[in-house]
C-alpha positions, 0 to 999 in steps of 0.5 A: 540881377541885383544884390539882395537888400537886407531883409529888414529893408524893402527888397528890390530886384533889378533887371539891368540886362533887360533894360539894356536890351530895350535901350539897344533896341530903341537906339537901333543897335540890337537885333530888334529894332524899335526905333519906330517905337517899343510896345510892351503889354503885360497884365496888371501888377506884374512889376511892369511900371516898377521896371519902367521907373526903376530899371529902364529910366536909369538905364536910359539916363546912363546913356545920356538920354533925358527921360519923360515918364507918364502914366495915363492912369495916374489922374483919370480926371485929366485927359490923356493927351493933356497928361502927356503934354504936361509931363513934357512941359515939366521936364522942359522946365527942369532943363530950361536952365536957371530961369526955368528952375527959379520960375518953378521954385517961386511959383511963376506960371510961365517958363520961356524956353529957347527964347521963343516957346512960352509954357504955362506950368499951371495950365493943362495941355499946350498953348494954341499953335504949339505941337508936341513936335515943338515941345519935344524938340524944345526939350531936346535942345534944352537938355542937349540930349536925346529924348525917351518918352515912356507912356504907361497904360498907353491904351487909355489914350484911345478913350478920348479925341485929345488922346488919339491926337496926342498919339498922332502928334508923337508919331509926327514928332518922331518922324520930324526929329529922327533922321535916317542913318543917325541915332534917334533924337526921340525914342518912344515906349508904350506899355499897356495892361491890355494887349488887345487895346494897345494893339489898336495903335499898331494894327489899325491902318488908321492909327499912327503906329500901324505896322509896329508890333506889340511884344509881351513884357517879360515876366519876373522869373525864378531869379526874382523869387530865389533872390527874394527868398534869400533876402527873407531867409536871412532874418529867419531861424536857420531851421525854419526857412522858405524853400526857393522851390516853394517860393517860385511855385507860390509865385506862379500860383499867384500869377507872377505878381510880386506884391502878392508874393511879398504879402504872403511871405511877409504875413507868414514870416511875421506870424511865425506860427508855422513849423514849416514855412514852405508848406504854409506858403503853399497853402496860402498861395493855393487860397489866393489862387482859388480866389483868382480862379473864383473870379475867372469861373464867375466871369466864365459862367456869365458868358453866352454858350457860344462865347464859352465855346470859343474860349474853350476851343481857343484855349485848347488850340495847337499852333495857329488858330483860325476862329472861323475855320471849318474845324473851329466851327465844328468844335463850337457846335459840339459844345453849344446846345442845338438851338444856338446859331453858330456861323461866321457872323455869330462867332465874330460877335462872340469874339468882339464881346470877348475882346471888349471884356479883355478875355481875348485879344487879336494880335497883329498877324490876325490870330487870337489869344486868351488875354489872361494866363489865369484863364488858361490855367483855370480852363486847363485845371478844370479840363475845359480846353477843347 
């Protein structure tokens, strides 16, 4: 937990305990062992990337690890595989000593590392014959530190051949650099806003990290909203402040998205037109929730009758769900018109379409889940779970 900043400054919230637990897992020190890689999934705009840059990276650096962060959506004009290589190259130049730093300062295009590895800082990707193993090992030697590579929106690597090759290259580097029984020299974190697409890296036997697990990224909770509310209230009149419970309820209504909550509270506080700020916050959060739910309803209406039935039955499941079981098939039939064919084949086609639209995801044990919590909330509010 962080010390709240002054209300006039940009509020920041730190999660040092979560960052420390992830670092322990990456080092193989905790109950969870993530030396093979840490795979984290969360919806967009819930603070995942901020946590990686502002919490996990500093925690890793405090441990003496050199950290490389790359967002594969940062430049969609470049191939994901090249973005990964370029991020590592530029980090090498930062640690290549006086020669490397001077080269960057005066705009020279090449830096030679360890006397053998020549890297062109203006060209994308790696030179012919140079692998990610070579490059990451060069970074480890130049920095004289273990390496943590964080790949944000890693599922985007699966969209190109070079991106997939880079994933295999990272797996090969991990296997080459890490020695059993010793602290790892290369640690890998992969995050994604699509659980189903990120899971392709670990579920498919033809993919490099087959056998690993995708974990849900822990969303911000009441600790965040309580501290944020306290920070804002310091700038408000003592008789008209935001109630912590109201702030948390609004946060849940907007899908645990911190920027949406900041915008709502900031707009209300600046307008200073309401005698009851908490009531106004609830009203405005309800409007945001209705807009989010309108999008869900529009998407739901666009689905085929069988796809809608699958979503409804899946949302109402209790425990392990088998979408092709006899009970599930019977439930689908009760929700679709008589002329709609319901069989294992048509259900599979429906699920494939739902996965493509990121409405449903398949986790590593073979069970299926609704991807977005907003869908579950809307279905339950409308009484559409079956």
